[in-house]
C-alpha positions as CSV (number, residue, x, y, z in Angstrom):
1,M,195.1,-22.3,198.5
2,T,195.4,-19.1,200.4
3,T,194.6,-18.3,204.1
4,T,194.8,-15.2,206.1
5,V,196.6,-14.7,209.5
6,T,194.2,-13.4,212.2
7,E,195.0,-10.6,214.6
8,S,195.8,-13.2,217.2
9,N,198.4,-14.7,214.8
10,E,196.3,-17.8,214.0
11,V,196.1,-19.5,210.6
12,S,193.2,-21.7,209.4
13,T,194.2,-25.0,207.6
14,P,192.3,-25.4,204.3
15,P,189.8,-28.2,204.6
16,E,191.4,-30.3,201.8
17,I,194.8,-30.1,203.5
18,A,193.3,-30.9,206.9
19,R,191.5,-34.0,205.5
20,D,194.5,-35.2,203.5
21,F,196.9,-34.9,206.5
22,D,194.4,-35.9,209.3
23,I,194.7,-32.5,210.9
24,H,192.0,-31.9,213.5
25,P,191.6,-29.8,216.7
26,G,194.5,-30.6,219.0
27,T,196.9,-31.6,216.3
28,R,200.3,-30.3,217.1
29,M,202.2,-28.6,214.2
30,E,206.0,-28.3,213.7
31,W,207.1,-25.1,212.0
32,A,210.5,-24.6,210.4
33,K,212.1,-22.0,208.2
34,T,214.5,-22.8,205.4
35,D,217.5,-20.9,204.2
36,E,215.5,-20.1,201.0
37,G,213.0,-18.1,203.0
38,T,210.1,-20.6,203.0
39,I,208.2,-22.0,205.9
40,L,207.7,-25.7,206.3
41,V,204.7,-26.9,208.4
42,K,204.5,-30.6,209.5
43,P,201.6,-32.1,211.5
44,L,203.0,-34.2,214.4
45,P,201.5,-37.6,215.3
46,S,199.7,-37.7,218.6
47,R,201.4,-39.2,221.6
48,G,199.0,-42.2,221.5
49,K,199.9,-42.9,217.9
50,L,203.6,-42.7,218.6
51,A,203.1,-45.1,221.5
52,R,201.2,-47.6,219.3
53,E,204.0,-47.3,216.6
54,L,206.7,-48.1,219.2
55,T,204.9,-51.0,220.9
56,G,207.1,-54.1,220.5
57,A,209.9,-52.2,218.7
58,G,212.6,-53.7,220.9
59,K,211.5,-57.3,220.4
60,R,213.8,-57.9,217.5
61,C,216.8,-57.2,219.9
62,L,215.8,-60.1,222.2
63,K,217.4,-63.5,221.9
64,P,215.0,-66.4,221.1
65,G,213.2,-67.6,224.3
66,A,214.2,-64.5,226.3
67,D,211.7,-63.4,228.9
68,P,212.7,-59.9,230.1
69,I,209.5,-59.3,232.1
70,G,209.9,-62.6,233.9
71,D,213.6,-61.7,234.5
72,L,212.6,-58.4,236.0
73,I,209.9,-60.0,238.3
74,R,212.5,-62.6,239.5
75,E,215.1,-59.9,240.1
76,R,212.6,-57.8,242.1
77,E,211.5,-60.9,244.1
78,L,215.2,-61.6,244.9
79,D,215.7,-58.0,246.0
80,D,212.7,-58.2,248.3
81,K,214.0,-61.4,249.9
82,L,217.4,-59.8,250.4
83,D,215.8,-56.7,251.9
84,Q,213.7,-58.8,254.3
85,A,216.8,-60.8,255.3
86,G,218.6,-57.6,256.0
87,D,215.8,-56.4,258.2
88,K,216.0,-59.5,260.4
89,R,219.7,-58.9,261.3
């Protein structure tokens, strides 16, 4: 497959490549040059896709029965009580 660079330095992605790699308008591309003189182009996942892939990634680090959200809420409630007690002095 061959494409041509336009005067504004743009390159069109061949339809088959775009389809196979899910490249569409707005897809960010990472460009790299190699020591051998070739160019590598890699489509980057969207921020939404990255967020979905990372959802729950830290769960395997938790001890069984751990409740980090509950711990955080309790800690903030305690901080609020201490702040209020400090205001009364």
